[in-house]
N, C-alpha and C positions, 0 to 999 in steps of 0.2 A: 172223797174217793169212796166208791161203793165197795162193800165187803162181800164175802162169799154168800151171805144171806140174800143178796140181790140176784144171784145167779139161779135161774130156774133149775129145779132138781133134775129135770130131764137132761139138761146140758151138763150138769154136774156128774150124774151117773154115767152118761155116755163119754164124757171127758175122762173119767176115771179109767174106763176100759181102753179108750183110744190112747190117752196119755201114758197109761201104765204099759201098754204094749210098745209104744214108741220108745219109752225109756228103757225097757227091757231089751229091745232090739238094738238100741244105740249103744248100750253099755255092756251087753252080753250078760247082764245080771238079772235073771228073772225075778229074784226076790224084790228088787227095787220096783219093778212093775207092779208086783203084788202090794207093795206099800202104797203106791199111788192109788191103785184100785180100792184098797181097804180104806184109805183116808177119805176118798171121795164118797164112798158108800156110807161111811160113818157120819160124814157131814150131812148126807141126805136123809138118813133115817129119822132124826127128830122132826124134820120138816114133813116127811111122809106121814109120820104118826099124827102130827097136828092136822094135816089136811085130809087124811084118809083113815085115821084110826089105827089101832094096833094091828088089826088083821091086814089092812091095806099095806102098812109099812112092812109087815112080815112077808107078804106076798111079793112086794117089790124087791125086798132084800134077797129073797129066795130066787127070784127071777134074775137078779144081777149076778149072784153067785153061780147060778146054773148057766147063765149066758157065758160067763167067763170059762167055765168048764166045757161047755159045748163048742166054744170057738176052736178048741184044739183039734177034735176030730173033723170038724167042718173045714178047718184049714187044710187038711190033707186032701180034701175034695176040690176046694175052690181057690186055695191060696191063703196065705196068712192075712194080708191086709183086707182082702174082700171078706174074709170070715169075721174079722174084728169089726168091720163096717156093718155087716149084717146084724151081728148080735148087739152092737152099740145102738143101732137104729131101733131094734126091737125093744131094748130097755128104755130108750128115750121116749118112744111113742107110748109105751106103757106108763112110764112115770108121768108124762104129760096128761094122759087120759085119767089116771087114778088120782093124781095129786095136784099137778100144776094148774090145770084148767079150773080147778075148784078154788084154788088159793088166790 
């Protein structure tokens, strides 16, 4: 059985945002969503560093955290799930371009 290391970081990072939001919404516990997001991001960071260096990993981490923050005001304009889909896609595409396609 393949482990987390076989999952592309683009899917891991987007899954942390999507899965975190889904869990928070299902349970009513936003902190649980934050834990999922943080765990997925933490799992991706070492792989980003190996593929794109410290600067690339820092940029992708900042983008992920910023995307999570940006999803909240965006949700007021387009709705919660569409907002999470937009920011998750942005993070996934960026992670693929900066790290996954190189690895």
